[in-house]
C-alpha positions in Angstrom: 0.0 -10.4 12.6 -3.2 -8.5 13.4 -4.3 -5.0 12.3 -6.3 -3.0 14.7 -9.1 -0.6 13.8 -7.1 2.4 15.2 -4.3 1.9 12.7 -6.8 1.4 9.9 -8.7 4.6 10.9 -5.4 6.5 10.8 -4.6 5.1 7.3 -8.1 6.2 6.2 -7.8 9.7 7.8 -4.3 10.2 6.3 -5.5 9.2 2.8 -8.5 11.6 2.9 -6.3 14.4 4.4 -3.5 13.9 1.9 -5.9 13.7 -1.0 -7.7 16.9 0.0 -4.4 18.8 0.7 -2.9 17.9 -2.7 -6.2 18.9 -4.5 -6.2 22.2 -2.6 -2.6 22.9 -3.9 -3.7 21.9 -7.4 -6.8 24.1 -7.3 -4.9 27.1 -5.9 -1.6 26.8 -7.9 -2.2 25.1 -11.2 -4.0 26.7 -14.1 -6.9 24.8 -15.6 -5.9 22.5 -18.4 -2.3 23.7 -18.5 0.2 20.8 -18.8 3.2 21.0 -16.5 5.7 18.3 -17.3 7.3 16.7 -14.3 9.0 13.8 -16.1 9.0 12.9 -19.9 6.0 10.6 -19.3 4.3 12.4 -16.3 2.6 15.8 -16.2 0.3 17.7 -13.9 -2.8 18.7 -15.8 -5.7 20.2 -13.8 -9.1 19.2 -15.0 -12.5 18.2 -13.7 -14.3 14.9 -13.9 -18.1 14.9 -13.6 -18.3 11.1 -13.7 -16.4 8.2 -12.1 -13.4 6.4 -13.7 -12.9 7.6 -17.3 -15.9 9.9 -16.9 -18.3 7.0 -16.9 -21.8 7.5 -15.4 -21.6 11.3 -15.6 -25.3 11.1 -16.7 -26.1 10.1 -13.1 -25.5 13.6 -12.1 -23.9 14.8 -8.8 -26.7 13.5 -6.6 -26.8 10.1 -8.3 -23.0 9.7 -8.0 -23.1 10.8 -4.4 -25.6 8.0 -3.7 -23.6 5.5 -5.7 -20.4 6.4 -3.8 -22.2 6.2 -0.4 -23.6 2.7 -1.4 -20.1 1.5 -2.5 -18.5 2.9 0.7 -21.1 1.1 2.8 -20.4 -2.1 1.0 -16.6 -1.7 1.5 -17.2 -1.0 5.2 -19.3 -4.2 5.4 -16.5 -6.2 3.7 -13.9 -4.6 6.0 -16.0 -5.4 9.1 -16.3 -9.0 8.0 -12.6 -9.4 7.3 -10.4 -11.2 9.8 -7.9 -9.0 11.7 -5.1 -11.2 10.3 -6.0 -10.2 6.8 -3.5 -7.4 6.8 -3.3 -6.6 3.1 -7.1 -6.6 2.7 -7.7 -4.5 5.7 -5.2 -1.9 4.6 -6.7 -2.1 1.1 -10.2 -1.4 2.5 -8.9 1.6 4.4 -7.3 3.0 1.2 -10.4 2.3 -0.9 -12.6 4.1 1.6 -10.1 7.0 2.0 -10.0 7.5 -1.8 -13.8 7.2 -2.2 -14.4 9.7 0.6 -11.8 12.1 -0.8 -13.5 12.1 -4.2 -16.9 12.3 -2.5 -15.9 15.5 -0.7 -15.0 17.0 -4.1 -18.3 16.0 -5.6 -20.3 17.4 -2.7 -18.3 20.7 -2.5 -17.7 21.4 -6.2 -20.1 19.2 -8.2 -17.1 17.4 -9.8 -13.8 15.6 -8.9 -10.5 17.4 -9.3 -8.1 15.4 -11.4 -4.5 16.3 -12.1 -2.1 13.4 -12.8 -1.4 12.6 -16.5 0.7 9.8 -17.8 1.6 10.3 -21.4 4.0 9.8 -24.4 4.3 12.0 -27.4 1.5 10.1 -29.1 -0.6 8.6 -26.3 -2.0 9.7 -22.9 -3.8 7.9 -20.1 -6.9 9.3 -18.4 -6.2 12.1 -16.0 -6.6 11.0 -12.4 -5.9 12.0 -8.8 -4.4 10.7 -5.6 -7.8 9.4 -4.4 -8.0 7.3 -7.5 -4.6 5.9 -6.8 -5.6 5.0 -3.2 -8.6 3.2 -4.6 -6.6 1.3 -7.2 -3.8 0.3 -4.7 -6.4 -0.7 -2.1 -8.2 -2.9 -4.6 -4.8 -4.5 -5.5 -4.1 -5.2 -1.9 -7.5 -6.9 -1.4 -6.9 -9.0 -4.5 -3.4 -9.9 -3.3 -4.9 -11.0 0.1 -7.5 -13.2 -1.8 -4.7 -14.7 -3.9 -2.6 -15.5 -0.8 -5.6 -17.1 0.9 -6.3 -19.2 -2.1 -2.6 -20.3 -2.3 -2.6 -21.2 1.4 -5.8 -23.2 1.0 -4.4 -25.1 -2.0 -1.1 -25.9 -0.2 -3.0 -27.1 2.9 -5.5 -29.3 1.0 -4.6 -32.9 0.8 -3.7 -34.3 -2.6 -6.6 -36.0 -4.3 
């Protein structure tokens, strides 16, 4: 099976559009830092992140993080371009990673921060607040890793016994 660039571009575009639409709803309908329980372990909680994952690198500032994001996006595009069209999981993964990165980049350019709103928690513990773009990046990375694992397994099963 091969994956064409048109389908990948559509996955990318849908990821960016969905991320921005949900963030718009969060920004216009959810009060800042007000927890709205959805499930016993899941809540909506609008906050801002001035760094990247877990607020790391916030000392880079907006411009520094924009440059870092553009550099990472360029590297991901390079990897995607070098991938074989039969690497279905990796190619979808790259499209999701780019969609998530660009979704967060749009926030950073427009607002100077990223809008986060998903909170997993228990009564005594909570995970970092994140957003749909972060989820796309994580799922995309998982797909790329899965593809590498499958290629490794195929290579091992095809190798003659030594």
